C-alpha positions as CSV (number, residue, x, y, z in Angstrom):
1,M,135.0,65.6,125.9
2,S,137.6,68.3,125.5
3,G,137.5,71.5,127.4
4,S,136.6,74.9,126.1
5,R,139.4,77.5,125.8
6,S,138.5,80.8,127.4
7,P,137.7,83.2,124.5
8,H,138.4,86.9,124.3
9,L,135.0,88.6,124.9
10,E,134.0,91.9,123.3
11,L,130.8,93.9,123.6
12,R,130.4,96.8,121.1
13,Q,127.7,99.4,121.7
14,V,125.5,96.7,123.2
15,E,121.9,97.7,124.2
16,R,119.1,95.6,125.6
17,F,115.6,97.0,125.8
18,Y,112.4,95.1,126.7
19,H,108.9,95.8,128.1
20,A,108.5,93.0,130.8
21,G,104.7,93.3,130.7
22,R,104.8,97.0,131.2
23,P,103.8,99.7,128.6
24,E,107.1,101.7,129.2
25,E,110.3,100.4,127.7
26,V,113.0,99.1,130.2
27,R,116.5,100.0,129.0
28,A,118.5,97.4,130.7
29,L,121.8,98.0,128.8
30,R,122.8,101.2,127.1
31,G,125.7,101.4,124.8
32,I,128.0,98.9,126.6
33,D,131.6,98.7,125.3
34,L,133.7,96.1,127.0
35,D,136.7,93.9,126.4
36,I,137.5,90.9,128.7
37,P,140.7,89.1,127.9
38,P,140.9,85.3,128.4
39,G,141.3,84.1,132.0
40,E,140.3,87.5,133.7
41,F,138.4,87.6,137.0
42,V,136.0,90.5,136.8
43,S,133.5,91.6,139.5
44,V,130.4,93.6,138.5
45,E,128.7,95.8,141.2
46,G,125.8,98.2,141.2
47,P,122.3,98.8,142.6
48,S,119.4,96.5,141.8
49,G,118.0,97.1,138.3
50,C,121.2,98.6,136.9
51,G,121.7,95.8,134.3
52,K,124.1,93.5,136.0
53,T,122.2,90.2,135.3
54,T,121.2,91.3,131.8
55,L,124.9,91.9,131.1
56,L,125.7,88.3,132.2
57,N,122.9,86.9,130.2
58,V,124.1,88.7,127.0
59,V,127.7,87.6,127.5
60,G,126.6,84.0,128.2
61,L,124.3,83.9,125.2
62,L,121.1,83.4,127.3
63,D,119.9,86.7,125.8
64,S,120.6,88.6,122.6
65,P,121.2,92.4,122.4
66,T,118.6,94.7,121.0
67,A,121.4,96.5,119.2
68,G,125.2,96.3,119.1
69,E,127.4,93.3,118.8
70,V,128.9,90.5,121.1
71,R,132.1,88.9,119.8
72,W,133.9,85.8,121.0
73,D,137.5,85.8,119.7
74,G,136.7,88.5,117.3
75,R,133.7,86.7,115.6
76,P,130.3,88.3,116.1
77,V,128.1,85.8,117.9
78,G,125.0,87.2,116.1
79,Q,126.3,85.8,112.8
80,R,125.8,82.3,114.2
81,T,122.7,80.2,114.0
82,D,120.5,79.6,117.0
83,R,121.7,76.1,117.1
84,E,125.4,77.2,117.0
85,R,124.8,79.7,119.8
86,A,123.1,77.1,121.9
87,R,126.1,74.7,121.5
88,M,128.6,77.5,122.2
89,R,126.7,78.2,125.5
90,L,126.6,74.6,126.5
91,Q,130.2,74.0,125.8
92,G,131.7,77.3,126.6
93,V,129.8,78.8,129.6
94,G,129.1,77.6,133.1
95,F,126.4,79.5,135.1
96,I,126.4,79.7,138.9
97,F,123.2,81.2,140.3
98,Q,122.2,82.6,143.7
99,R,119.3,80.2,144.1
100,F,121.3,77.2,142.8
101,Y,118.4,76.0,140.5
102,L,119.0,72.3,141.2
103,L,116.2,70.1,139.9
104,P,114.5,68.7,143.1
105,T,113.7,65.3,141.5
106,L,117.3,64.5,140.6
107,T,120.2,63.5,142.8
108,A,123.3,65.6,143.1
109,R,125.1,63.3,140.6
110,E,122.2,63.6,138.1
111,N,122.1,67.4,138.4
112,V,125.8,67.5,137.5
113,E,125.2,65.2,134.6
114,L,122.4,67.4,133.1
115,P,124.7,69.7,130.9
116,M,126.5,66.7,129.6
117,R,123.2,65.0,128.6
118,A,122.3,68.1,126.6
119,L,125.5,67.5,124.6
120,S,124.7,63.8,124.2
121,V,127.8,62.8,126.1
122,P,127.7,58.9,126.6
123,R,126.3,57.7,129.9
124,A,129.5,56.1,131.1
125,E,131.4,59.3,130.5
126,R,128.7,61.4,132.2
127,S,128.8,59.3,135.2
128,R,132.6,59.3,135.4
129,R,132.9,63.0,134.9
130,A,130.1,63.8,137.5
131,A,131.9,61.6,140.1
132,E,135.2,63.4,139.4
133,L,133.5,66.8,139.9
134,L,131.6,65.9,143.0
135,D,134.9,64.6,144.5
136,E,136.6,67.9,143.5
137,V,134.0,69.9,145.4
138,G,134.1,67.5,148.4
139,L,130.7,65.9,147.9
140,S,131.5,62.3,146.8
141,S,129.6,60.9,149.8
142,R,126.5,63.0,148.8
143,A,126.3,62.0,145.2
144,D,122.9,60.2,145.7
145,A,121.4,62.8,147.9
146,F,118.5,64.9,146.6
147,P,118.6,68.8,146.9
148,H,116.2,68.8,149.9
149,Q,118.7,66.6,151.7
150,L,121.6,69.0,151.2
151,S,122.6,72.1,153.2
152,G,122.8,75.4,151.4
153,G,126.5,75.2,151.2
154,E,126.3,71.7,149.7
155,E,123.8,72.8,147.1
156,Q,126.0,75.6,146.0
157,R,128.9,73.1,145.6
158,V,126.8,70.9,143.5
159,A,125.9,74.0,141.4
160,V,129.6,74.7,140.9
161,A,130.2,71.1,139.9
162,R,127.3,71.3,137.4
163,A,128.7,74.6,136.0
164,L,132.0,72.8,135.3
165,A,130.5,69.7,133.7
166,N,131.3,70.6,130.1
167,R,134.7,72.2,130.9
168,P,133.7,75.8,130.0
169,G,136.1,78.5,129.4
170,I,133.7,81.1,130.9
171,L,132.2,81.1,134.4
172,L,129.3,83.5,135.1
173,A,128.3,83.8,138.7
174,D,125.2,85.8,139.7
175,E,125.3,86.6,143.4
176,P,126.6,83.1,144.1
177,T,126.8,83.7,147.9
178,G,123.5,85.5,148.3
179,E,121.7,82.5,149.9
180,L,124.6,81.4,152.1
181,D,125.7,82.3,155.6
182,S,129.2,83.9,156.0
183,A,131.1,80.7,156.6
184,N,129.5,78.9,153.6
185,A,129.9,82.0,151.5
186,E,133.6,82.1,152.1
187,A,134.0,78.4,151.3
188,A,131.9,78.8,148.1
189,L,134.0,81.8,146.9
190,D,137.3,79.9,147.7
191,L,136.0,77.0,145.6
192,I,134.9,79.2,142.7
193,E,138.3,81.0,142.7
194,R,140.2,77.7,142.9
195,V,138.4,76.1,140.0
196,R,138.8,79.3,137.9
197,R,142.5,79.4,138.6
198,D,143.0,75.7,138.0
199,R,141.3,75.9,134.6
200,D,142.5,79.4,133.6
201,A,138.8,80.3,133.0
202,T,137.3,83.7,132.7
203,L,135.1,84.5,135.7
204,I,132.6,87.3,135.7
205,L,130.9,87.6,139.1
206,V,128.0,89.9,140.0
207,T,127.7,90.9,143.6
208,H,126.3,93.5,145.9
209,N,128.9,92.7,148.5
210,P,132.2,94.8,148.4
211,D,134.1,92.1,150.3
212,V,133.2,89.6,147.6
213,A,134.1,92.1,144.8
214,R,137.5,92.7,146.3
215,R,138.5,89.1,145.4
216,A,138.5,90.1,141.7
217,R,141.4,91.8,139.9
218,R,139.1,94.0,137.8
219,H,136.1,95.8,139.0
220,L,133.2,97.1,136.9
221,A,130.5,99.4,138.4
222,M,127.2,99.7,136.7
223,R,124.5,102.3,136.9
224,D,121.3,102.8,134.8
225,G,122.4,100.2,132.2
226,R,125.9,101.7,131.7
227,I,129.4,100.9,133.0
228,S,130.2,103.8,135.3
229,A,133.6,102.6,136.3
230,D,136.2,100.1,135.2
231,Q,139.3,99.6,137.4
232,R,142.1,97.0,137.3
233,E,144.3,96.2,140.2
234,A,148.0,96.5,139.7
């Protein structure tokens, strides 16, 4: 199972509108223009409801724009079939969520294997790869534990291992420390940064926490569905 190279990401005049069960239209993204070179570490900040999570979902192919274009390495994603986009997402994107979203009926190892099962990776390879990843995040001894038997910090480490299962070139982290205490939050961020650096992956991290955002080399601020600031550190 070969790894995914980090693609050049481009958004051109991307908009995302929806109703969400309400009569008025929610304009989550409004005319977003964005270039993210391979391997960049980008933080995204802004108040609740400004479009941060929607931006991640569009970049990660969980959602499609209402208007505009998303490109990976210059090729519009919208020109691909649903099946092609699903495979791109499985192979190319690793998601790390605030609430972990581990399946409670599966062990840590089985949770890490899930993305590989979706790509029909043979069982022996899934097991070997899951063991390697759990060792990498320091949880070899907890491979057979269920989520309810893990601490919050351990659950987040399993979630990081799961995000890396198919060797993605893009990591998308949505408030990955929001459910953790300060010590576990620092450890989780150190881990995410290390695996990004080791793999030269692109990392886009949504956060409300300025201390977390400071770890990135590029900082986006969002307001009312628009990018209101875009700063790179020297």
